[in-house]
PyMOL CGO cylinders between C-alpha atoms (Angstrom):
from pymol import cmd
from pymol.cgo import CYLINDER

trace = [
    CYLINDER, 118.82, 133.70, 63.03, 115.41, 135.24, 62.35, 0.3, 1, 1, 1, 1, 1, 1,
    CYLINDER, 115.41, 135.24, 62.35, 114.41, 132.17, 60.35, 0.3, 1, 1, 1, 1, 1, 1,
    CYLINDER, 114.41, 132.17, 60.35, 115.42, 129.76, 63.13, 0.3, 1, 1, 1, 1, 1, 1,
    CYLINDER, 115.42, 129.76, 63.13, 113.82, 131.75, 65.95, 0.3, 1, 1, 1, 1, 1, 1,
    CYLINDER, 113.82, 131.75, 65.95, 110.66, 133.19, 64.41, 0.3, 1, 1, 1, 1, 1, 1,
    CYLINDER, 110.66, 133.19, 64.41, 109.83, 132.55, 60.78, 0.3, 1, 1, 1, 1, 1, 1,
    CYLINDER, 109.83, 132.55, 60.78, 110.16, 128.77, 60.81, 0.3, 1, 1, 1, 1, 1, 1,
    CYLINDER, 110.16, 128.77, 60.81, 107.72, 128.63, 63.74, 0.3, 1, 1, 1, 1, 1, 1,
    CYLINDER, 107.72, 128.63, 63.74, 105.27, 130.77, 61.76, 0.3, 1, 1, 1, 1, 1, 1,
    CYLINDER, 105.27, 130.77, 61.76, 105.40, 128.28, 58.89, 0.3, 1, 1, 1, 1, 1, 1,
    CYLINDER, 105.40, 128.28, 58.89, 104.63, 125.43, 61.28, 0.3, 1, 1, 1, 1, 1, 1,
    CYLINDER, 104.63, 125.43, 61.28, 101.72, 127.36, 62.77, 0.3, 1, 1, 1, 1, 1, 1,
    CYLINDER, 101.72, 127.36, 62.77, 100.28, 128.09, 59.33, 0.3, 1, 1, 1, 1, 1, 1,
    CYLINDER, 100.28, 128.09, 59.33, 99.76, 124.37, 58.92, 0.3, 1, 1, 1, 1, 1, 1,
    CYLINDER, 99.76, 124.37, 58.92, 98.05, 124.03, 62.30, 0.3, 1, 1, 1, 1, 1, 1,
    CYLINDER, 98.05, 124.03, 62.30, 96.25, 127.29, 63.09, 0.3, 1, 1, 1, 1, 1, 1,
    CYLINDER, 96.25, 127.29, 63.09, 94.31, 125.60, 65.89, 0.3, 1, 1, 1, 1, 1, 1,
    CYLINDER, 94.31, 125.60, 65.89, 97.53, 125.27, 67.90, 0.3, 1, 1, 1, 1, 1, 1,
    CYLINDER, 97.53, 125.27, 67.90, 96.94, 128.76, 69.30, 0.3, 1, 1, 1, 1, 1, 1,
    CYLINDER, 96.94, 128.76, 69.30, 94.41, 127.14, 71.64, 0.3, 1, 1, 1, 1, 1, 1,
    CYLINDER, 94.41, 127.14, 71.64, 95.67, 126.74, 75.20, 0.3, 1, 1, 1, 1, 1, 1,
    CYLINDER, 95.67, 126.74, 75.20, 96.41, 123.29, 76.57, 0.3, 1, 1, 1, 1, 1, 1,
    CYLINDER, 96.41, 123.29, 76.57, 93.54, 123.60, 79.07, 0.3, 1, 1, 1, 1, 1, 1,
    CYLINDER, 93.54, 123.60, 79.07, 91.08, 124.54, 76.30, 0.3, 1, 1, 1, 1, 1, 1,
    CYLINDER, 91.08, 124.54, 76.30, 92.23, 121.64, 74.15, 0.3, 1, 1, 1, 1, 1, 1,
    CYLINDER, 92.23, 121.64, 74.15, 91.96, 119.20, 77.05, 0.3, 1, 1, 1, 1, 1, 1,
    CYLINDER, 91.96, 119.20, 77.05, 88.43, 120.33, 77.93, 0.3, 1, 1, 1, 1, 1, 1,
    CYLINDER, 88.43, 120.33, 77.93, 87.12, 120.61, 74.36, 0.3, 1, 1, 1, 1, 1, 1,
    CYLINDER, 87.12, 120.61, 74.36, 88.83, 117.72, 72.60, 0.3, 1, 1, 1, 1, 1, 1,
    CYLINDER, 88.83, 117.72, 72.60, 91.02, 115.47, 74.78, 0.3, 1, 1, 1, 1, 1, 1,
    CYLINDER, 91.02, 115.47, 74.78, 88.51, 114.62, 77.51, 0.3, 1, 1, 1, 1, 1, 1,
    CYLINDER, 88.51, 114.62, 77.51, 85.50, 114.00, 75.22, 0.3, 1, 1, 1, 1, 1, 1,
    CYLINDER, 85.50, 114.00, 75.22, 87.45, 112.18, 72.49, 0.3, 1, 1, 1, 1, 1, 1,
    CYLINDER, 87.45, 112.18, 72.49, 90.18, 110.32, 74.40, 0.3, 1, 1, 1, 1, 1, 1,
    CYLINDER, 90.18, 110.32, 74.40, 89.48, 110.13, 78.13, 0.3, 1, 1, 1, 1, 1, 1,
    CYLINDER, 89.48, 110.13, 78.13, 85.76, 109.38, 77.70, 0.3, 1, 1, 1, 1, 1, 1,
    CYLINDER, 85.76, 109.38, 77.70, 86.65, 106.25, 75.69, 0.3, 1, 1, 1, 1, 1, 1,
    CYLINDER, 86.65, 106.25, 75.69, 88.62, 104.74, 78.59, 0.3, 1, 1, 1, 1, 1, 1,
    CYLINDER, 88.62, 104.74, 78.59, 87.28, 102.36, 81.20, 0.3, 1, 1, 1, 1, 1, 1,
    CYLINDER, 87.28, 102.36, 81.20, 86.34, 103.84, 84.57, 0.3, 1, 1, 1, 1, 1, 1,
    CYLINDER, 86.34, 103.84, 84.57, 89.79, 103.24, 86.07, 0.3, 1, 1, 1, 1, 1, 1,
    CYLINDER, 89.79, 103.24, 86.07, 91.41, 104.99, 83.10, 0.3, 1, 1, 1, 1, 1, 1,
    CYLINDER, 91.41, 104.99, 83.10, 89.07, 107.98, 83.42, 0.3, 1, 1, 1, 1, 1, 1,
    CYLINDER, 89.07, 107.98, 83.42, 89.81, 108.29, 87.15, 0.3, 1, 1, 1, 1, 1, 1,
    CYLINDER, 89.81, 108.29, 87.15, 93.55, 108.06, 86.45, 0.3, 1, 1, 1, 1, 1, 1,
    CYLINDER, 93.55, 108.06, 86.45, 93.40, 110.78, 83.80, 0.3, 1, 1, 1, 1, 1, 1,
    CYLINDER, 93.40, 110.78, 83.80, 91.32, 113.03, 86.06, 0.3, 1, 1, 1, 1, 1, 1,
    CYLINDER, 91.32, 113.03, 86.06, 93.98, 112.89, 88.76, 0.3, 1, 1, 1, 1, 1, 1,
    CYLINDER, 93.98, 112.89, 88.76, 96.95, 113.28, 86.39, 0.3, 1, 1, 1, 1, 1, 1,
    CYLINDER, 96.95, 113.28, 86.39, 95.36, 116.02, 84.25, 0.3, 1, 1, 1, 1, 1, 1,
    CYLINDER, 95.36, 116.02, 84.25, 95.14, 118.23, 87.34, 0.3, 1, 1, 1, 1, 1, 1,
    CYLINDER, 95.14, 118.23, 87.34, 98.94, 118.03, 87.64, 0.3, 1, 1, 1, 1, 1, 1,
    CYLINDER, 98.94, 118.03, 87.64, 99.55, 118.68, 83.94, 0.3, 1, 1, 1, 1, 1, 1,
    CYLINDER, 99.55, 118.68, 83.94, 97.03, 121.52, 83.54, 0.3, 1, 1, 1, 1, 1, 1,
    CYLINDER, 97.03, 121.52, 83.54, 97.12, 123.27, 86.93, 0.3, 1, 1, 1, 1, 1, 1,
    CYLINDER, 97.12, 123.27, 86.93, 100.63, 122.28, 88.01, 0.3, 1, 1, 1, 1, 1, 1,
    CYLINDER, 100.63, 122.28, 88.01, 102.28, 120.58, 90.93, 0.3, 1, 1, 1, 1, 1, 1,
    CYLINDER, 102.28, 120.58, 90.93, 100.94, 121.51, 94.39, 0.3, 1, 1, 1, 1, 1, 1,
    CYLINDER, 100.94, 121.51, 94.39, 103.31, 123.48, 96.61, 0.3, 1, 1, 1, 1, 1, 1,
    CYLINDER, 103.31, 123.48, 96.61, 102.96, 120.71, 99.16, 0.3, 1, 1, 1, 1, 1, 1,
    CYLINDER, 102.96, 120.71, 99.16, 101.67, 117.17, 98.90, 0.3, 1, 1, 1, 1, 1, 1,
    CYLINDER, 101.67, 117.17, 98.90, 98.05, 116.87, 99.93, 0.3, 1, 1, 1, 1, 1, 1,
    CYLINDER, 98.05, 116.87, 99.93, 97.28, 114.62, 102.86, 0.3, 1, 1, 1, 1, 1, 1,
    CYLINDER, 97.28, 114.62, 102.86, 93.91, 112.91, 103.10, 0.3, 1, 1, 1, 1, 1, 1,
    CYLINDER, 93.91, 112.91, 103.10, 94.36, 111.82, 106.71, 0.3, 1, 1, 1, 1, 1, 1,
    CYLINDER, 94.36, 111.82, 106.71, 91.41, 112.97, 108.76, 0.3, 1, 1, 1, 1, 1, 1,
    CYLINDER, 91.41, 112.97, 108.76, 89.51, 114.07, 105.65, 0.3, 1, 1, 1, 1, 1, 1,
    CYLINDER, 89.51, 114.07, 105.65, 85.89, 112.99, 105.47, 0.3, 1, 1, 1, 1, 1, 1,
    CYLINDER, 85.89, 112.99, 105.47, 84.63, 111.90, 102.08, 0.3, 1, 1, 1, 1, 1, 1,
    CYLINDER, 84.63, 111.90, 102.08, 82.36, 114.54, 100.58, 0.3, 1, 1, 1, 1, 1, 1,
    CYLINDER, 82.36, 114.54, 100.58, 83.96, 117.46, 102.44, 0.3, 1, 1, 1, 1, 1, 1,
    CYLINDER, 83.96, 117.46, 102.44, 85.61, 119.98, 100.12, 0.3, 1, 1, 1, 1, 1, 1,
    CYLINDER, 85.61, 119.98, 100.12, 89.38, 119.78, 99.96, 0.3, 1, 1, 1, 1, 1, 1,
    CYLINDER, 89.38, 119.78, 99.96, 91.34, 122.89, 100.93, 0.3, 1, 1, 1, 1, 1, 1,
    CYLINDER, 91.34, 122.89, 100.93, 92.85, 124.68, 97.96, 0.3, 1, 1, 1, 1, 1, 1,
    CYLINDER, 92.85, 124.68, 97.96, 96.58, 124.37, 97.52, 0.3, 1, 1, 1, 1, 1, 1,
    CYLINDER, 96.58, 124.37, 97.52, 98.66, 126.68, 95.34, 0.3, 1, 1, 1, 1, 1, 1,
    CYLINDER, 98.66, 126.68, 95.34, 99.92, 124.90, 92.21, 0.3, 1, 1, 1, 1, 1, 1,
    CYLINDER, 99.92, 124.90, 92.21, 102.84, 125.87, 89.97, 0.3, 1, 1, 1, 1, 1, 1,
    CYLINDER, 102.84, 125.87, 89.97, 104.37, 124.99, 86.60, 0.3, 1, 1, 1, 1, 1, 1,
    CYLINDER, 104.37, 124.99, 86.60, 101.14, 123.82, 84.96, 0.3, 1, 1, 1, 1, 1, 1,
    CYLINDER, 101.14, 123.82, 84.96, 100.84, 123.80, 81.19, 0.3, 1, 1, 1, 1, 1, 1,
    CYLINDER, 100.84, 123.80, 81.19, 97.15, 124.77, 81.06, 0.3, 1, 1, 1, 1, 1, 1,
    CYLINDER, 97.15, 124.77, 81.06, 97.55, 128.48, 80.28, 0.3, 1, 1, 1, 1, 1, 1,
    CYLINDER, 97.55, 128.48, 80.28, 100.16, 127.93, 77.57, 0.3, 1, 1, 1, 1, 1, 1,
    CYLINDER, 100.16, 127.93, 77.57, 99.24, 127.64, 73.90, 0.3, 1, 1, 1, 1, 1, 1,
    CYLINDER, 99.24, 127.64, 73.90, 99.71, 124.16, 72.45, 0.3, 1, 1, 1, 1, 1, 1,
    CYLINDER, 99.71, 124.16, 72.45, 102.35, 125.42, 70.03, 0.3, 1, 1, 1, 1, 1, 1,
    CYLINDER, 102.35, 125.42, 70.03, 104.36, 127.16, 72.78, 0.3, 1, 1, 1, 1, 1, 1,
    CYLINDER, 104.36, 127.16, 72.78, 104.88, 124.12, 75.02, 0.3, 1, 1, 1, 1, 1, 1,
    CYLINDER, 104.88, 124.12, 75.02, 108.42, 122.81, 74.72, 0.3, 1, 1, 1, 1, 1, 1,
    CYLINDER, 108.42, 122.81, 74.72, 110.41, 119.96, 76.17, 0.3, 1, 1, 1, 1, 1, 1,
    CYLINDER, 110.41, 119.96, 76.17, 111.76, 122.35, 78.83, 0.3, 1, 1, 1, 1, 1, 1,
    CYLINDER, 111.76, 122.35, 78.83, 108.29, 123.09, 80.27, 0.3, 1, 1, 1, 1, 1, 1,
    CYLINDER, 108.29, 123.09, 80.27, 107.34, 119.41, 80.50, 0.3, 1, 1, 1, 1, 1, 1,
    CYLINDER, 107.34, 119.41, 80.50, 110.74, 118.57, 82.00, 0.3, 1, 1, 1, 1, 1, 1,
    CYLINDER, 110.74, 118.57, 82.00, 110.26, 121.33, 84.60, 0.3, 1, 1, 1, 1, 1, 1,
    CYLINDER, 110.26, 121.33, 84.60, 106.77, 120.02, 85.44, 0.3, 1, 1, 1, 1, 1, 1,
    CYLINDER, 106.77, 120.02, 85.44, 108.08, 116.48, 86.01, 0.3, 1, 1, 1, 1, 1, 1,
    CYLINDER, 108.08, 116.48, 86.01, 111.18, 117.69, 87.89, 0.3, 1, 1, 1, 1, 1, 1,
    CYLINDER, 111.18, 117.69, 87.89, 109.03, 119.77, 90.24, 0.3, 1, 1, 1, 1, 1, 1,
    CYLINDER, 109.03, 119.77, 90.24, 106.92, 116.71, 91.03, 0.3, 1, 1, 1, 1, 1, 1,
    CYLINDER, 106.92, 116.71, 91.03, 110.06, 114.81, 92.04, 0.3, 1, 1, 1, 1, 1, 1,
    CYLINDER, 110.06, 114.81, 92.04, 111.40, 117.76, 94.07, 0.3, 1, 1, 1, 1, 1, 1,
    CYLINDER, 111.40, 117.76, 94.07, 108.13, 118.10, 95.95, 0.3, 1, 1, 1, 1, 1, 1,
    CYLINDER, 108.13, 118.10, 95.95, 108.23, 114.51, 97.16, 0.3, 1, 1, 1, 1, 1, 1,
    CYLINDER, 108.23, 114.51, 97.16, 106.15, 112.69, 94.57, 0.3, 1, 1, 1, 1, 1, 1,
    CYLINDER, 106.15, 112.69, 94.57, 107.32, 109.23, 93.58, 0.3, 1, 1, 1, 1, 1, 1,
    CYLINDER, 107.32, 109.23, 93.58, 109.10, 108.53, 90.32, 0.3, 1, 1, 1, 1, 1, 1,
    CYLINDER, 109.10, 108.53, 90.32, 106.07, 106.48, 89.30, 0.3, 1, 1, 1, 1, 1, 1,
    CYLINDER, 106.07, 106.48, 89.30, 103.75, 109.50, 89.75, 0.3, 1, 1, 1, 1, 1, 1,
    CYLINDER, 103.75, 109.50, 89.75, 106.16, 111.69, 87.77, 0.3, 1, 1, 1, 1, 1, 1,
    CYLINDER, 106.16, 111.69, 87.77, 106.13, 109.07, 85.03, 0.3, 1, 1, 1, 1, 1, 1,
    CYLINDER, 106.13, 109.07, 85.03, 102.31, 109.16, 85.00, 0.3, 1, 1, 1, 1, 1, 1,
    CYLINDER, 102.31, 109.16, 85.00, 102.41, 112.96, 84.68, 0.3, 1, 1, 1, 1, 1, 1,
    CYLINDER, 102.41, 112.96, 84.68, 104.82, 112.71, 81.74, 0.3, 1, 1, 1, 1, 1, 1,
    CYLINDER, 104.82, 112.71, 81.74, 102.71, 110.03, 80.08, 0.3, 1, 1, 1, 1, 1, 1,
    CYLINDER, 102.71, 110.03, 80.08, 99.56, 112.13, 80.50, 0.3, 1, 1, 1, 1, 1, 1,
    CYLINDER, 99.56, 112.13, 80.50, 101.26, 115.16, 78.92, 0.3, 1, 1, 1, 1, 1, 1,
    CYLINDER, 101.26, 115.16, 78.92, 102.49, 112.97, 76.09, 0.3, 1, 1, 1, 1, 1, 1,
    CYLINDER, 102.49, 112.97, 76.09, 98.99, 111.59, 75.50, 0.3, 1, 1, 1, 1, 1, 1,
    CYLINDER, 98.99, 111.59, 75.50, 97.60, 115.14, 75.22, 0.3, 1, 1, 1, 1, 1, 1,
    CYLINDER, 97.60, 115.14, 75.22, 100.10, 116.11, 72.51, 0.3, 1, 1, 1, 1, 1, 1,
    CYLINDER, 100.10, 116.11, 72.51, 99.79, 112.79, 70.70, 0.3, 1, 1, 1, 1, 1, 1,
    CYLINDER, 99.79, 112.79, 70.70, 96.02, 113.26, 70.52, 0.3, 1, 1, 1, 1, 1, 1,
    CYLINDER, 96.02, 113.26, 70.52, 96.46, 116.88, 69.39, 0.3, 1, 1, 1, 1, 1, 1,
    CYLINDER, 96.46, 116.88, 69.39, 98.82, 115.77, 66.63, 0.3, 1, 1, 1, 1, 1, 1,
    CYLINDER, 98.82, 115.77, 66.63, 96.46, 112.98, 65.57, 0.3, 1, 1, 1, 1, 1, 1,
    CYLINDER, 96.46, 112.98, 65.57, 93.60, 115.48, 65.29, 0.3, 1, 1, 1, 1, 1, 1,
    CYLINDER, 93.60, 115.48, 65.29, 95.74, 118.04, 63.43, 0.3, 1, 1, 1, 1, 1, 1,
    CYLINDER, 95.74, 118.04, 63.43, 95.89, 120.58, 66.25, 0.3, 1, 1, 1, 1, 1, 1,
    CYLINDER, 95.89, 120.58, 66.25, 99.62, 120.30, 66.89, 0.3, 1, 1, 1, 1, 1, 1,
    CYLINDER, 99.62, 120.30, 66.89, 102.67, 119.76, 64.70, 0.3, 1, 1, 1, 1, 1, 1,
    CYLINDER, 102.67, 119.76, 64.70, 106.23, 119.11, 65.63, 0.3, 1, 1, 1, 1, 1, 1,
    CYLINDER, 106.23, 119.11, 65.63, 107.90, 116.85, 68.14, 0.3, 1, 1, 1, 1, 1, 1,
    CYLINDER, 107.90, 116.85, 68.14, 105.91, 115.78, 71.20, 0.3, 1, 1, 1, 1, 1, 1,
    CYLINDER, 105.91, 115.78, 71.20, 107.39, 117.91, 74.02, 0.3, 1, 1, 1, 1, 1, 1,
    CYLINDER, 107.39, 117.91, 74.02, 107.08, 115.05, 76.53, 0.3, 1, 1, 1, 1, 1, 1,
    CYLINDER, 107.08, 115.05, 76.53, 108.99, 112.62, 74.34, 0.3, 1, 1, 1, 1, 1, 1,
    CYLINDER, 108.99, 112.62, 74.34, 112.52, 112.96, 75.75, 0.3, 1, 1, 1, 1, 1, 1,
    CYLINDER, 112.52, 112.96, 75.75, 111.70, 114.02, 79.32, 0.3, 1, 1, 1, 1, 1, 1,
    CYLINDER, 111.70, 114.02, 79.32, 114.19, 112.49, 81.75, 0.3, 1, 1, 1, 1, 1, 1,
    CYLINDER, 114.19, 112.49, 81.75, 113.17, 110.72, 84.96, 0.3, 1, 1, 1, 1, 1, 1,
    CYLINDER, 113.17, 110.72, 84.96, 115.35, 109.45, 87.79, 0.3, 1, 1, 1, 1, 1, 1,
    CYLINDER, 115.35, 109.45, 87.79, 115.76, 105.72, 88.11, 0.3, 1, 1, 1, 1, 1, 1,
    CYLINDER, 115.76, 105.72, 88.11, 112.91, 104.05, 89.96, 0.3, 1, 1, 1, 1, 1, 1,
    CYLINDER, 112.91, 104.05, 89.96, 114.04, 102.44, 93.20, 0.3, 1, 1, 1, 1, 1, 1,
    CYLINDER, 114.04, 102.44, 93.20, 111.63, 99.99, 94.74, 0.3, 1, 1, 1, 1, 1, 1,
    CYLINDER, 111.63, 99.99, 94.74, 111.63, 99.09, 98.40, 0.3, 1, 1, 1, 1, 1, 1,
    CYLINDER, 111.63, 99.09, 98.40, 112.37, 95.43, 99.00, 0.3, 1, 1, 1, 1, 1, 1,
    CYLINDER, 112.37, 95.43, 99.00, 109.38, 93.37, 100.10, 0.3, 1, 1, 1, 1, 1, 1,
    CYLINDER, 109.38, 93.37, 100.10, 109.41, 92.38, 103.77, 0.3, 1, 1, 1, 1, 1, 1,
    CYLINDER, 109.41, 92.38, 103.77, 107.42, 89.59, 105.35, 0.3, 1, 1, 1, 1, 1, 1,
    CYLINDER, 107.42, 89.59, 105.35, 105.65, 90.22, 108.65, 0.3, 1, 1, 1, 1, 1, 1,
    CYLINDER, 105.65, 90.22, 108.65, 106.89, 88.39, 111.72, 0.3, 1, 1, 1, 1, 1, 1,
    CYLINDER, 106.89, 88.39, 111.72, 104.43, 86.13, 113.52, 0.3, 1, 1, 1, 1, 1, 1,
    CYLINDER, 104.43, 86.13, 113.52, 103.95, 88.70, 116.32, 0.3, 1, 1, 1, 1, 1, 1,
    CYLINDER, 103.95, 88.70, 116.32, 103.34, 91.52, 113.78, 0.3, 1, 1, 1, 1, 1, 1,
    CYLINDER, 103.34, 91.52, 113.78, 100.79, 89.32, 112.01, 0.3, 1, 1, 1, 1, 1, 1,
    CYLINDER, 100.79, 89.32, 112.01, 98.97, 88.63, 115.30, 0.3, 1, 1, 1, 1, 1, 1,
    CYLINDER, 98.97, 88.63, 115.30, 98.80, 92.37, 116.11, 0.3, 1, 1, 1, 1, 1, 1,
    CYLINDER, 98.80, 92.37, 116.11, 97.52, 93.14, 112.61, 0.3, 1, 1, 1, 1, 1, 1,
    CYLINDER, 97.52, 93.14, 112.61, 94.83, 90.43, 112.75, 0.3, 1, 1, 1, 1, 1, 1,
    CYLINDER, 94.83, 90.43, 112.75, 93.60, 91.75, 116.11, 0.3, 1, 1, 1, 1, 1, 1,
    CYLINDER, 93.60, 91.75, 116.11, 92.81, 95.15, 114.57, 0.3, 1, 1, 1, 1, 1, 1,
    CYLINDER, 92.81, 95.15, 114.57, 90.90, 93.88, 111.52, 0.3, 1, 1, 1, 1, 1, 1,
    CYLINDER, 90.90, 93.88, 111.52, 87.20, 93.21, 111.03, 0.3, 1, 1, 1, 1, 1, 1,
    CYLINDER, 87.20, 93.21, 111.03, 86.23, 89.51, 110.71, 0.3, 1, 1, 1, 1, 1, 1,
    CYLINDER, 86.23, 89.51, 110.71, 86.03, 89.35, 106.90, 0.3, 1, 1, 1, 1, 1, 1,
    CYLINDER, 86.03, 89.35, 106.90, 89.30, 91.19, 106.38, 0.3, 1, 1, 1, 1, 1, 1,
    CYLINDER, 89.30, 91.19, 106.38, 90.89, 89.10, 109.16, 0.3, 1, 1, 1, 1, 1, 1,
    CYLINDER, 90.89, 89.10, 109.16, 89.94, 85.88, 107.35, 0.3, 1, 1, 1, 1, 1, 1,
    CYLINDER, 89.94, 85.88, 107.35, 91.33, 87.18, 104.06, 0.3, 1, 1, 1, 1, 1, 1,
    CYLINDER, 91.33, 87.18, 104.06, 94.64, 88.33, 105.56, 0.3, 1, 1, 1, 1, 1, 1,
    CYLINDER, 94.64, 88.33, 105.56, 95.07, 85.11, 107.53, 0.3, 1, 1, 1, 1, 1, 1,
    CYLINDER, 95.07, 85.11, 107.53, 94.33, 83.02, 104.43, 0.3, 1, 1, 1, 1, 1, 1,
    CYLINDER, 94.33, 83.02, 104.43, 96.74, 85.04, 102.29, 0.3, 1, 1, 1, 1, 1, 1,
    CYLINDER, 96.74, 85.04, 102.29, 99.54, 85.02, 104.85, 0.3, 1, 1, 1, 1, 1, 1,
    CYLINDER, 99.54, 85.02, 104.85, 99.33, 81.28, 105.57, 0.3, 1, 1, 1, 1, 1, 1,
    CYLINDER, 99.33, 81.28, 105.57, 99.01, 80.17, 101.94, 0.3, 1, 1, 1, 1, 1, 1,
    CYLINDER, 99.01, 80.17, 101.94, 100.98, 82.91, 100.10, 0.3, 1, 1, 1, 1, 1, 1,
    CYLINDER, 100.98, 82.91, 100.10, 97.97, 83.58, 97.89, 0.3, 1, 1, 1, 1, 1, 1,
    CYLINDER, 97.97, 83.58, 97.89, 97.59, 87.01, 96.31, 0.3, 1, 1, 1, 1, 1, 1,
    CYLINDER, 97.59, 87.01, 96.31, 94.43, 89.08, 96.70, 0.3, 1, 1, 1, 1, 1, 1,
    CYLINDER, 94.43, 89.08, 96.70, 92.94, 87.86, 93.39, 0.3, 1, 1, 1, 1, 1, 1,
    CYLINDER, 92.94, 87.86, 93.39, 93.35, 84.24, 94.47, 0.3, 1, 1, 1, 1, 1, 1,
    CYLINDER, 93.35, 84.24, 94.47, 91.82, 84.93, 97.90, 0.3, 1, 1, 1, 1, 1, 1,
    CYLINDER, 91.82, 84.93, 97.90, 88.84, 86.71, 96.36, 0.3, 1, 1, 1, 1, 1, 1,
    CYLINDER, 88.84, 86.71, 96.36, 88.40, 83.88, 93.83, 0.3, 1, 1, 1, 1, 1, 1,
]
cmd.load_cgo(trace, "trace")
């Protein structure tokens, strides 16, 4: 029992002494400069938003940006279940599963929870690649509910007229063109 619970973990940690670093320290010192910085701008923005969930945790309530002016500081919201203060070697499947489950329970979409899981997985994959973590990736077998997509619905002619009346001229031309020709946004912009 002692071997299974304590001594075997010591042997693993002897091979990777750096794994005593916390997840937040690893992300700031190694993951961001070596992995995130190599991504395109969209990838960097995506990681910045998802890393906040993985490191600091899931906000107690979903943040609304309605009425928020760009540049104004956002109000702080209490976050829970983050992995940032845990040592790399202490993070288990259960902690990552709890993080993802809390995102679902707090009203985040399954797609966002999947992004959170993928971000956590990328952190541990990078740590393993750099020799800072050994063992199974704790995000590997995290369960997610099935993704249910809303069926697409076409606007009625009256709804389209009301929408066009509220748009600026350039946007109005684009929406009218797309709705009458079934072109997607890339085709309209082209």
